[in-house]
Structure formats: C-alpha cells, structure tokens
N, C-alpha and C positions, 0 to 999 in steps of 0.2 A: 628019079627028084622024089625029095618031097612034097608035096602041099606046100602050098603061103598059106599065112593065117594071115584072116582078117584085119586090119590101121583097129590098132585097137583104140579103144576111146578113154581109155586112159593118157591123158600127157604124158609121162611120168612113164613110163614104155615107148613110146613114142618120142623119146625126150634120151633114153636107154640105145632104143634101136640106130636114134643114131648117132650116138658115139661111139660105134662103128667106123666109123668115117674120121681118120686123124681130120686133125684142120692147123692154118694155122692162124697166132692170130694180132691180130689189129689193135692202134689205141686212133680212132679218131681227135682232131686236140684241134683248140684253136680258141684268140683268145675274149677276151672276150668285154670289156673295159677295163681294161691291160691286167686281165686276170687269165690268167688258162680254167678252160673246163674239154670235159674228158671228158670218153669211154672208151672200155673194153668193145674188142669187135670183134668172133672166132670164123661171122660168116664174108668170111673174103676172100673174093671171086675176080681173075686180071679178065674181062670182055670184049677190049676191041683193042687193036693196034693203029685205027685208023678210020674216025681220030679215035686217041687212046686213054681208053674206058677206063674203070676197074667196077666189080660193085663191089654191097656191103649191105647187110640186112638190118635195119633199127626195130629194135621190139614196139607197140603201138604206143601202147603204154610206157615208152622213154620219159624222161622229162629233161636233159639231154640234150638228146634229138633237137629239140624247138629249135635248141638254144643255139644249137651248132650250126644249124641250116641256115639261122638268118644271118655268120657270117660270107664275106666278098671268099674267102681263098679256108678252107681248112690242112689239116694237117694229117696228116696218117703214116703210120711209122709201122714197119712189121718187125715183130717183135722179135730180140734174141735169144739162143737160151740164158736161162743162165736171170731173167727175165721176171721170171713167173711169177714176184711179185708186187710185180710191178702193175703189170695184170689184176692181183690180185682188189690191189689199189683202186685201179681206174676200176675194174667193172664193179665195187661197194657202189655204196652209198651216204656215207661217210662226208662229212662236212666242207674236209682239205682234201680231191683222194688224191691231188699232188704233193702231200706232205713227203717227201723223202726219192722223193719221184727226181731226176737231171734230165732240165729239157729245156729247148733253147724254141725263141719261136725267131722271124721271117719278116723280113717289114710286108708281105700280106696279110699278115696276123696267124698264121700258118705254128704251131705247136708242135713240138718235134723230142721223142722222145732218145736221149744220150743212147747210143751202146743199141741200138734196134740195126738191125740187116734191109734194111731201104726206110724211106724215106720219100714220100710223094707229096707231090703244090698244088690241091684241087680245087675244083671246082664245082656245083652243084649239076649235077647237067639233063636229070628229071627222073622224078618219082613213082615209083607202078608200086598199088596197094599189092599186099601174098597173105591173104590168110590175117592172125594176127601181127604182123611186121610190114615195114617198106619197104619194099627192097629199093635200094639208091646207085645210086648213079654216078658215077667222079671221074667229071674230067681230069688227065693230068694233065700240068699246067711245066712243071719241074722236078728232075727226080735227082737222087743222089742212093747208090746199089750197094755192100757189101758183100756181095755173095760169100764169102768167104768164113760169115759168121754164120756160125751153126741159125738154126730156125727154135722159135718156144713152138714145137707140137705137141695140143688137147685131145688129148684119145680118151674117149672110153673115160671120160671125167676131170681123167688125171694128164696132168702137164710133164711127157717122155721125151725123150731123148731120140734121136734116130741114130740106127746100130751104124758103125764105119763097118764095109766092103775090102 
C-alpha cells in the first residue's frame, strides 16, 4: 500500500480530495416575506429513520442560511439530472437566484424546485459546529419521491451522469 500524505494545508487541495466522492445536489429553500430564498447544498445525507432526519452542511459565511433557519419550515429538493443550471443559479451570489427557475411553495412556506426527484418538507431539528461549516439536522414532516428520475450528480467539480448497467 502506498503511504498516505499529510492533510494538505491548502484548502484547494483538500477540496480536490473531497471531490473524489460523488454527491447529489439539493436546493434548500423557503418563502421569506413572500419571496423565495434558497441555496444549493451538495452535503446532503440521510441520517435517521426515527425520527426522520437528514443533514446538510452550511458554510459559516453563508448569508442565506441565517434567513432560512428563521423559517418554521424549509423545502429540500433533491435535484435531478439536467438541473445543473438551476444548481448554478442557486449556488450563485446574484440578486435573483430564482430567475428562470420553476418552483412552487406549500402552505408551510417550503419552496420546491419543479422536476426534482425528491421534495422534503422539513424543520430545523439541531445545529452542530463543524469546522468552517454548521452541520444542520432537519426533521422531515412530509415528502414526495420520484425515484425514477435520474439524479444530478456532482463529482470532481463537474456534473455527471450515472451509467446504466
């Protein structure tokens, strides 16, 4: 076995290493004063069946998460293949991240992206410190799954497709 290298001090090298792990991409969104507010998050993980919990990690420098965490409910949309432009828009810093994005909201104020493979109605369960991120646990109150939709996969800093075997 080849020896392991020390953890790089350069964040870009560590980000490159983390990019070896493919992940799905989610949109975490809610209504704030009647307008959609949201962000893309690729650090989504199912956590628990009872209670039904997921986790997402939010950068401590985020200006969007403080707005979302004040909402009683947020919508989490697991983006599907072909929604890479939506992801880029929600990950941006522009004034209107929802320009050209088809979405709807539920009566709880959760915002969902049309065409997503999974929609989750969630509330804040807990927050834990995680280095330069906050690990956010969200409790699931409702869901709509469309498992036949292919996922949007992010790997090595690029969007990719799953191969059909």
